[in-house]
N, C-alpha and C positions, 0 to 999 in steps of 0.2 A: 525598465519594467520592474516594478516592485513585486516581491513575493507575497501578493495579496490574493484573497479569495476572489475578488472581482476579476483580476487578471487570469486566474485559473479558470474561471467561468468562461471568459472571453475565448481563451485558448481551446477549451473544450468545444465551444460552438464551432470554431473555425476548423478544428480537426474533424468534427462531424461532417462539415461541408465538403472536406476533401474526399470523403467517402461517397458523396452524393452521386448517383448514376447520371444526373443531368450535367453534361459537359460544360454548359454555360456557367454553372455554379463552381464546378470542380476545376476546370482549366483556367489559367491566368489570362482571361480575355478582358473582363471589365475590371475597373480599379478595385472594386470591393470583392473580387473573386478570392476564394479561400487561400489558394496557394500563393497568390500575390501578397496577401496579407502576411502569411507566415514568412515569405521571403523578406518582406519589408521590416519585420521585427526581429529577424534572426541575428542582426548585428547588435541588438540591445543587451545591456548587462542583465543577468539573471534569467534570460530566455531559456538556456539549457537546464537551469535549476528548476524552473517552472515545469518543464517537460518531465523531469525526474520526479518531481513532487506529484504531478498528475498520474504518472505511471505507478506511483506507490499508493496514492490515496483514492484514486477514482473508483467508483462503485461499478462502472461499466467496463466489462472485459474488452469490448471492441475499442474503447478509448485507450485503455492500457496498451493494447497491441499497437494501435496507431501511433501513440506517443513514443513507444519504444523504437518503432521503425523510423519515425521522424527524427528522433534523437540520434540514432545510428547514422542516418544520412547527413545530419547536421555536423556530426563529428568528422565524418568522411570528407566533407567539403571544407571544413574550417580549422581542424586541429593543427594541421601542419603550418608552421611559421615560415613563410616564403620571404627570402631576402628581397629588399626594395619594396615590399608590399606591407600594408598595415596589418597588425596582429588582429585577427578577426574575433578572438575570444579573450576577454579581459582576464588578467592574472588571477583575480579573486575567484572567478568562475572556474578556472582551470583547477585551482587548488581544491575547491569544494567538490568538483566532479570526481577528482581522484580520491578524495577522502570518503565519498559515499557510494561510488559505483559498485565496488566489489561486494559489500554486504547486501546491497539492493539486488544485484544480479543473482546472488546465491539464494535469496529468499523469494525470488519470483518464480512463477510457473515456467515450465520448459520453453514454451513458445517465446516468452519475453526474455528468458534467460539467454537464449541463442542470440537475440538481437544485441543485448547488453554485452555478451561475451565478445561478439564481433567488435563492438565499440571499444572495449578494453584492449583488444589486440591492435586496433588502429592507433589508440593513444600510446600503447606499449611500443609500437614500432618507432614512434617519435621520441618518447620520454624514458623508456626503460633502457638501461638501469639508472643512468645519471640523474634524471629528473623525477624518477619514481622508485627510489631505492627500497621502500618497504613493501612493494607489490608482492614480491616472492614470499616474504615472511608471512604476510597476511593470507596468501593462498595456502601455503604449506600448513599453517596452523589449523586450517579447516579440515585437513585430513583426519584430525583427531575426533571430529564431530560424530563419526559413525553413521551419519545421515548420507545415504548414497545419492540423494537428490543434490545435496550440497557438494559432495565429492565429485560427482559427474560434472557439475557446473565448473568446478576448479579445473578438472582435467580437460574439459572442452576449451576453456580459456587458455590453459597452458599449451594445448595443441595448436591453437590458432596463433599464439605468440611465438612458439619455437619452430613451427614447420618451415619458417624461412631459412633455418640453418641448412636445409636440404639443398638450397640453390644459391646461397651467398658465396661470393668469392672469399678466399682465405685472406684474413687481415689480422693484425695484432688486436684491433678493436673487437673483432668478432670472437677471437680466441679468449680475450679477457671476459667478454660477456658470457660465453659458454662455460668458462671455468666458474664464474660466479653462480650461474644457474646450477651447474653440477654440484658445487659445494653445498648449496641449499636444498637441492631438489632430488638428487640421485638416491640418497639413502631413504628419505620418506617415500619415494616412488617405489623402491624395491620392497620396503616393508608393506606398503599398501598392496602391491602385487601378490606377495605371499599371503597376506590376510584375506584378500579377495578369493584366491584359489581355495583356501581353507573353507571360506564361507560357501563356495560353490559345492564343495563336498557335503557340508552340513545341510544345505538347502537343495540337494540333488533332486528332490521330488516336488519342489515348489516352483511351478512355472513362472509366476509373476516375479518372485525374488531372483530367479535365474536370469530373467530378461534384464533386470537392472544391473546385476553383477557382470553379465557378459557385455553390456554397454560399457561398463567401466574397463573391462579387460581389453576391449577393442581400442579405447582411448589410450590405455597404458601401453599397449603394443605400438601404437602410432608414435607416442612420445619416445619410446625406446628407439625407434627408427630415427627420429629427428635428432636426439641427443647423441647418437652414435654415428651420424652420417659423416661429419667432418673428419673425425679421427676416432681411434678406439680409446675412450677415457679409461684411466687407470682403475677407477671404481668399478666400471662394468667388466673390465678384464678380471679383476679380483673376484667378482660375483657372477662370473659366466656360468658356473655350475648351476646356481639358483635359477637364473633366467632360462638357460637352454634346456635344462631338465623339465622345467614347467612348460616351456613352449612346446617341447616334444610331446609331453602328455596331452596338451590341449589339441595338438594336431591329430592325435589318434583317438580323441574323445568322440563319442557319438551318443548324445542324449536325446531320446525321442521327444522330450518336452520342448526341445529347441528347434525341432524340424518344422518347416512351414509347408502349407499346401500350395502356396503361391508358386507358379512355375516361372514367373518373370522376376520377382523381387528377391534379391539375396537376403537370407535370414542372418541373425546375429552370429550363428556358428560359422556360416560360410565367410562372413566378413572378417571374423577373428582369424580363421585359418588362412585366409588370403593375406592378411597383414603379417602373420607369422612366416609365411613363405617369403614375403618381401624381406623380412628381417633376416631370415636365414640366407637369402641370396646376397644381401648386403655384406654379411660376415664372410660368406664364401668368396665373394669378389675382392673385398678390401682387406680382410683380416684373416686370410686363409691359414696362415701358420698357427695362430691362436685357436682358430675354429676347427682345426684338423681332427682333434679327438672326437668331436661331436658330429662331424660331417656324415660318416657312413649311416648312422641311425636316422639322420634327417633325409638322406637320399632314399632309404628304404621306406620311411613313413610317407614321403611325398609320392614315391612311385606307387605305393598301395592306394593312396588317395586318388591318384590319376586313373588307375585301372578300375576303381570301384565307383567313380562319380559319374552320374548320368549326363545326358546331352541337354538337359533343360537350361534355359537362359539364366536362371538364378545362379547356376554354378559357373558362369562364364569367367567372372573375375577370379574366382578361386582356381579354376583350371588354368587360366592364362598365367597367373602368378606362379603356380606350381611348375608349369612348363618353363617359365622364365628362369626359375631356380635351377632346373636341370640344364638349361641352356648356358647359364653363367658358370655352372660347375664344369660342364664338359669342355669349356674353352680353356680351363686352367691346366697348364702342363702337368702338375703333379697330381691331378685327379684323373688323368688320362687312362690309367690302368682300370678304373671302374667301368669303362665303356669298351675296352679292347675286344672283348669276346664277340665273335660274329653272331652268336645267339642273342646276346644282349642287344646288339644293334638292330637285329631283325625284330626282336620283341618291342623295342622302342618305336621302330617305324610302324609296326603293325598295330600296336595297342595304344600308342599315344599320338603319333604324328598323323597317320592317315585318318583315323576317326575325327580328329579335330580340324581337319581341312575340309570336311564335307560341308556343302552348302545346305544349311538347315532351313526348315520352314520359317523360322524367325528371321533368317537372313533374307529369304525371298520376300517376306512381308516388308522388311525395311527397304529392300530394293524398289518395291512397287509403291509403298505408301509413305515412306519417310526417306525419300531419295536424298534430300539435303544432308541428313545425318550420315547416310550410307556413303555418300561422296566424300564428306569430311573425313570419315574414318579411313576410307580406302585410298583416297588420293593424297590427303594431306598428312597421312601418318599419325592421325590421332586415334588409330586403332590399336593403341598400345595395350589395351586390356581385352582384345578379342582373342579368341582361341586360335583363329587362323594366323594372326600376326605372331603369336607366341610359338606356334608350331613351326612357322617359317624361320623364326630366330633359332629354334632348336636345330633345324636342318643345317643352318649356316654354322652353328656352333660345332655340330658333329663333323661337318665337312672340313673343319680346320685341321683335324688330325686323321680323319678317316674318309677323305673325299672319295677314293676309289670304291671301297666296300659300300658306302652309303649310296653313291650314284648307281652302283650295280643293283642294289636291293630295290631302289625306287624305279629304276628303268623297267623292271618287271611289273611293278604296280601301274606305272603309266601306260604301258602297252596293254595290260589287261583291262584297264579303265577305258581306253580308246576303243578296244574291241567290243566291250559292252555297249558303248555309245553307238557304234556302227550297226549293231544288231537292230536297235530300235531308237533312233535319235529323239523322237518326240517324247518317249518315256524316260530314256536313260541319259538325258542331257546333263544331269548333275555329275555323272561320271566324268564327262569331258571337262566340265568346269574344275573338278578336283584335279584332273590330270594337268590342266594348264597351270593351276596354282602350284602343283608339285614341281613342274618344270621350272617355273619362275623362281621358286624358293631354292631349288637345287642350283640353278645357274647364277643366281645373284650373290656375288661375294662382297661387293662394296657398291654402295648406291648413294647418290646425292639428289636433292630436289632439283637442282639446276641442270645436271647432266644425265640423269637416269643412272643406269648401271655403268659403273666405271671399271669394274673388274668382274670377269665372268669365269665360270667353271669351264675349263677347256674340254672336259669330257662330254659336254652337252652340245650337240650341233643345233644352234639356235636358228640359223637360216633355214635348214632343212625342215625343222619343226614348224617354222613360220609358213613356208610355202605349202607344206602338206596338210597342216591342221588349222592354221589361223586364217590364211587368205580365203580358202573356200567359204568359210562362214561369212566373211565380209563381202564376198562377190555374189552371194545369193541374191536373187531378184527382189526379195521382200525385206525391207529394212526393219520391219517390226517383228520378224520371226526370231525366236530364241534370244530375247533381249539380253539375258545374262551372258550367253556365249559371245554375243556381239560386243558387249562391254569388256569381257575378258580379252577378246581379240584386239580391241582398240588399245586396251591397257598394255598388252604385250608389245605393241608397236612403240608405245610411249616409253616403256621401261627399257626395251632393248634397242632404242633408236641408234645407239652408237655401235652396236654389234651387227645389226642387219645392214647389208650393203645398200648404197645410195639408190641403185636402180630399183630395188624392192620398195624403198621408201617412196620413190616417184610413182610407182604403180599404186601404192596405198593412198596417195593424196586424193585422187577422185573418189575412191571408196569412202574415205573419211568425210569428204564434202557431202557425199550422198547421205551419210548417216546423220548429218545435221538435221535431216528431216524426220528422224525416228521419233515416234510418240513417247518412248521411254525417256524420262528426264535424265536418267543415268547415261543412257547411250548417247543422246545428242550432246550432253555435257562433256562426256569423255572424248567425243569426236572433236569438239571445239578445243578442248585442252590439248589433245594430241597434235592438232594442226599448229596450235600456238607454240608448243614445244619444238616441233620440227622446224618452224620458221626461225627459231632462235639458234639453231645448230650452226656451228662455225666450220668452214672448210679450210682450204689453203688460204694463206695471206690474211687470215682472220675475217675473210668475207663470209657472208651467209652460205651455208652448204647448198641450200635450195635457192636458186636465183629468181629474180623477177621474170626473166625471159622464160625460164622453165615453167613458171606459173601462168604465163600469158594466156594459154587456152582455157584456163579455169577461172579467170578473174570474175567474170559476170556471175557464174553459177556460185562461186564462193561467196561473193558479197550478198547475192540474193538469199542464199540458204542461211547465212549467218544472221541477217536481219529478220528472216522469216522465223528462225529458231527462237528469237526473242518474243514471238507472238504465241509460241506453243504453251499450253497450260503448265503452270508451275515454273516457267523460265522467264517471266517478264523482266526480272532483275537478276539474271544469271551472270555472275561475275566472270565465269570461264568463257562464256560466249563474248562478253564485252571485251575481255582481254584478247581474245582471238581476233576480234574486229580491229582493235588497236594494233596488234602485231601484224595483221594482214596489210593495213595501211602502211606501216613502217617498212615492210618488205617490198610491197608493190610500187610505192612512190608514185611517179606520174601516171602509171597505168590506171590509177583510180580516178583521175581527173574527169573523164567522161561521166562518171557515176556520181560525182560530188553533189549536184543539185538534189538528187533523190536521197543521197546518204545524209546530207546536212539537215534536210527536212525531217527525216526519221530520227536523227539524233536530237534535234531541238524538241520534237514532240515527246520523246522519251524523257528529256531533261525537264520539261514542263510537268510531265506526269509524276516523276519521282520527287520533284521539289516540293510536292504537296506533303510528303511524309518520307524524308530520306531515312532509309533503314539499312542499306547495304553499302558500307563505306568503300569496299573494294570495287564494287560495280560502279559507284559514282566516280571514283578516281579514274578508272579506265575509260569511262564515258567522256570525261573532260580531256583526258589524253587524246582520245580519238578526235574530238573537236579540234584540239590544237594541231594535230597532224593534218587534218583536212585543210586548215587555214594555211599552215606552213607549205604543204605540197602545192596547193593551188596558187598561192600568192608568189611562190618562187617562180612559177611559170608565167603568171600574169598578175603583177602587183596591183593592177586596177581592181581585181576581184575582191579586195578587202571590203569595199563598200557593200557588196552583196552579202558577205558574212555578217557585217554589222547589222544590216537590215534583218537578216534571219535571226540573229541572236539577241539583239538589244531589247526586244519586247519581253523575252523570257528573263533576261538579266534584270530588267527594271522590276519585274514582278518578284524576283528572288530578293532584291535589295529592299523593296517596299515591305515585303512580308518578313524580313529579317530571318531568312533561312540560314541560321548560323553555320551549318555544316558546309554550305555551298559558297558563302561569301568569299572566303580566301581563294577558291577556284575561279570565281567570276573575275576577281581583281587580276589574277594571273592571265586569264584569257584576254581581258581588256588591255593589259600591258602588251601582250603579243600583237594584238590588232593595232594598237596605237603606234608601236614601233615599226609597223609595216608602212605607215604614212611617212612620206619623205620630207615634206616641207612644213606644212601648217598643222595645227591641231584643229580638227573639225569642231564646229560649234556644239555638236551633241556632247562632245567630251568636256568642253569648257563649262557647259551648264552643270555638269556633275562635279567639277573641280572643288567648289566651296564645301560640298557635302563630305568630301574625302578628308577634310581637316577637322571634322566634328570629333570632339574628345571621346564620345561614347564608342566610336568605331575602334579607337586605339586602346580601349580598355581590355579587349580580348586578345590574348597572346597570339592566337592563331592568325589574326588579321595583320600583324605587324610586318612580317617579311613581304607578303604580296602587296600590301599598301605602299610600303617604301619603294618597292620595284615600280609600282604604277606611278607614284609621284616622280620617280626618276625619269620615267618615260615622258611624262608631261614636261619636265625640265629640259630633256634632251630635244624634244620635238618642238617645243613652243615657249621657251623661256621669254622671248621678246613679246609674245602675245600676253603672257602672264604679267610681265612688267608693264605692258601698255594698258591692258583692259582689266587686270585683276590685281593691281599693285596693293590694294587694301588687304589682299589675302596673304601677302608676304609675312606679316607678323604671325599669322596662323601657321604658316609653313615652318617658321622658326620656333613656334611654340611646340610643334610636334618634335622637332629636333631636341628642344630643351627637355621634354618629357623622356625621350629615348635615352639621352645622354646620362640621365640620372640613374638609369638602371644598369646594373652589372650584366644582366642577361641580354639587354637589347642595345647597349651603347654602340656596338659595331653598326647596327642598323641606322642609328643617329648619324654616324660618320658617313655612311653611304649617301644619306640624304644631303648632308652638309657639303660633301665633295661635289655632288651634282649641282647644288646651288652655286658654289664658288666657280665651278667650271663653265656653267652655261648661262647663268643670269647676267644681264648687262651690269658692269661694275657699279654704275651710278644708282641702280635700283637697290643695292645692298650696302652701299657706303655707310649709311647711318647706323647699320646694325653690326658692323664688323667688330668694333671694339667689344661690344657686349658679348658677342660669340666667344671671343678669346677669354674674356673674364669668366664666363660659364665653364669653359674647359679647364681653366686654371683652378677654379673652385673644386671641380670634380677631382683633379689631380691631387689637390691638397687633402681632400676628404677620403678618397678611396682610389689609390693608384694600383691598377692591376696590369699584368703583362698584356692582356688583350687590349686594354685601353691605350697603353703606351704605344703599341704597334699601330693602332688606328690613328692616334694623335700624330705620330711621326709622318705617316703618309699624308695626313691632312695638311700639316704645316709646310711640307715640301710641295704639295700641289698648289697651295696658296702662293708659295714662292714662285713657282713656274708661271702661275696665272698673272700675278700682280708685280712680280719682281722682288729680288732679294732686299732691296732698299726698303720697299713698302713693308716687308716682313719685319725688318729691324726696327723701323719707325713705330709700327703698331705695338710691338713688344715694349719698346722703351717708353711709349706714351702711357702704358698701363702702370709701369714702375721703372724708374731709372735703372739702367744696367740689366734689365730683365733679359734682353737678347743674349747677353753673355752667359747668364745663369742657365737659360734653356739649352744653349750649345754645350755648356760644360757638364750640366747635370742630367740632361736627357738625350740630346742628339748623339754626342760622342760616345757615351757609355752604352746606349741602348740600341743603336742603329742596326747592330748585328742580329737583333731579334726579328726584324722585318722579314716576312715570308711572302712568297708569291712573286712571279716574274714581273708582272706589271707594277706591283707595289714597290719592288726593289728599284725598278727603272725610274719611277716617279721620284723616289728618295734620292737616287743618284743624280738626276737632272737638277733637283732642288738644291742639293748640297753643292753641286758644281756652280750653280748661280751664286750661292752665298760666298763661295771661295773666290769667284772671279768677277762678280758684278755688284759687289757690295763695298763701296769705298771705305766705310768704317773698319772693315776687316783688315785693311792695309795700313791705316795710320791712326789707330786709337788703341786703347788698352785691349780691344778685342783681338789685336794682331797676335797675341800670345796663343790664341786658340786656333790660328790658321793651320799650323802643321798638325796638331792633334785631330782636327776635323778632316784634313786631307788623308791622314793615316786611317781614320775611321772609314772613310769612303773607299779607300783601296781594300780595306778589310771586308767591306760589304761586297765588293767584287770578287775577292779571292778566298776569303775564309769560309768554312762551313757555317751554315745558319746556327745561331744560338737558340736552341729550342727548349732550354731549361725553363721550368715554371716553379715558382716557390711552392712548397708543400701545401700551405694553407689555401692556395688558389687552385689546387689541382682539378677540382670539379666545378669550377666557377661557370664553365660554358654549358654545363648540363642543366637544362631548365626542366625541373619536374613541374609539369603543369598542374596547378592545384585543382582539386574537385573535378568538375565535368566540363571544363572549357574545351572548346574545339581546338584540337592541335592543328598545326600547319602541315600540310602535305605538299611537297614540291612536285610540280608537274614536270616530268622529264622533257616532254616535247613542247613546253612553253619556255624552255631554258633561254636565259639571256646570253647573248654573245659577249665574251669578255671584251671590255672596252679599254683601249689604251689612250689616255688623254694626251700623252706626249709622243704618240706614234708618228704623227706627221712631222713633228719638229726634230725628233732625235731617233735615229735608227739604232746606233751602237753607243751606249752611254760611256764606254771606256774611251772611244775615239772622240766623243763629244767633250770629255774632260780634257784630253790632250789638246784639242783645238782651242778650247776656252782658256787653258793655261797659256798657250802660245799667244793668244790675243792679249791676255793680261800682261805677259812679259814684254810684249811690244809696247804697251802703254807705260810700263814701269821697268825699263831695262835694268837688269842686274838684280833687282829686288827678289824676284821669285827664285832664281838660281841660288842666291846666297842663303835664303831661308832653307831651301831643300838640302843644300850640301852640309849645312851645320846641324840641322835638327831631325830630318826624316830618317827612319831606320833603314838599314841597308837593303833588307828584303823588299820593303815597300818601294824604295827608290828603284830597285831592279824592275819591279812590275811597272812602275810609272814610265821607265825608259822604253819598255816594251810597247806601252800605249802610244808614246810619242812616235816611235818607229812605225807602228801600224798606221798612224794618222799622217805619216810623212811630214811631221813638223818638228821644230826644235825650239828650245827656250833661249831667250836673249839675256 
């Protein structure tokens, strides 16, 4: 695409169409649809430069914004260069983008500036500093401009570039980059900080100027956090006085002009103070020695902040960060003295913890109207910035050194709250809610998502509290009364499931099943989640704590209520309910068989409905897991039932494949593999009709399709290789074409070998004869061009499987037909030095049987120049049996297996309950490979008396010989 006015006009027209409310124009349905056009041209040279030109020169603001968003998404999808895949942006475009984007971003209005700033940080993640060394200089120079619109643009970009330092693992590369950034950025940032503080004093009465300046201060404070996170830089240690004195002043500042009337949205002052609390907590936790002189004044300032800040939602982040600061300080041994006094503890409990544990009107609103967000915060621990969570962390922190006094103080509060509730439950229920929350935070010392509370405060009697205060709420006749208290009670069971005795848990199960009918989304979701967690608990011998027999009386009502819960308003795609369905199937096993006809109907209806617009990945995953469990459990008891599952599912599967529902296709292939593997003899015709379509290149373009498609093709080969050879022989080149594509990719070569191994193992030899040599040539080409440890391991397993299937002589002949003496080279350069790298029991066994065949069933090994390799090969085989696996990987390959899926491609999610049984291709032939070696050597020595013994006695090292004698003894054979 040329940088011409005509192309700019065309692009403008199509961008306008993407904004059209008519979906027929906007969505990529017809070939001329706008988005389809943009997709089709995004690979063209100059396309990104046209977008940037449009963004700069267009007269219409809506087009500028649209171009900036389109550009950012284009960069997100295409900038990363993925190994084995074509470079999606040409080098000249990359250079031009980097040369122009910073000045363009800084001169754009804020709305566009944010989009371009994001684009810079995406490019920076890949290219900075090596491929974009002048980015920092260009940014720092703009600090001198004095224009805070420009300065804030630079700060915003720097923040999005450097915030990854907060969660990156330490490495030399990271330290080098941070040092480079600090050398260029720390001093200008400090100078800008001081200048901005001075300007705040100068413009103390100018509201609009203060807003801009405080936006800068927030970004500066965030950058301070990122640059100090990994370690305390020398520069910031030397300039701590400047930073901490100013941070302290800002914490105590209160300018009326910056206060907002909005009760929900945090203002600039609150956001700045929140970040300063974070910065102080970082120093108190990680650099406590250096921070000690400043700590007391921060504790005082933050304490005053907490006791003077209101309950409005806009202060939530500030209050939770301030409490988190106190929590991090009180856990450090040498700050312990600050909290020792009983009056201090009482004051913290009374003025900070109890008020911030109260269930406010805003929480009640979220519970009722925004239940998904409420659940996410409460159950999944993303409530990091809530007052309750922070107060809970402070209780835990105080209990570290003062468990007795704190428990004593709170016990009094809990009792008085429960008494208030008892006086008038319908009015005072919030008192009980706070009491339950207090008990929970007091009792929880250590917690994991998987096991709930793993360490509890022994001063709190959890079972007694459960029986007296939790069970009565759950036993009440109406499931819809006091929903918040019901949710609290269910959560209590969930959290303390390891502390409450099993008999109490069994009493709770019917109560939880009953609460699946509650109208409140939070209550029935918690009930489903609690059941799912209880069903995963382990008892003795690693068996489930709650058994299928104990669940027998409740099977029908459990399944009925779970599926009914999916029909309740707001829960049609509730992932917790679907996960509970999956876990119930897994626990109950054959007890669910009588209900399968009804269950599978409901699951397929749900699958059809959600396939129209898949939006909940976890829900979808558990739904497919539940389908797989239904198939497994039923077909284990009655293999003939596979037909009725195919009948129920294939119509929906066909629709999913025809409509190209990308999110579901990998799942469909996995379920189909499971169904096909259930057939014992033939491949049904319905599967054979689909076979040619599975080889279409377009399906293999998506990374997420590759593992399940390979698995499905393996199932075809295992169940119907002769059918394929007989009725679809013309598809064999297509099958090998798939192998060729996979083998060329470092990320997917192992999948290519899985497919190739199945072809070699199952296809009739004559059907692949004509292709064998070409297969080996392709493998050798890949070895020459790009030899990785992963490839070598797979290659070794393949050639040994080939040897087992076709014989050692056939292996030698095919190698030497490609190039004379090639067989010897492979033995000497690959098999002998690398065999120790093979991992996996079955893989090692295949290699052992293959090498045994080469040693004992390949005449050229005994009477040609290959004979010199016989002893080293035997020694390598004994090493494979006896030495530890060689798991070293060259440094440059260390991350080769980690495939970062570019852009928005659907990733592959393995279905646990569609798992493939490990298959041992030499299982029937060889049980113990060591004894097999001894027997094979005995047979060889019978054919060539004296030869084997003389080679062993002159060349095999003593330790290996000792092992070999042990094998011969175990096999009760000797060598002649």
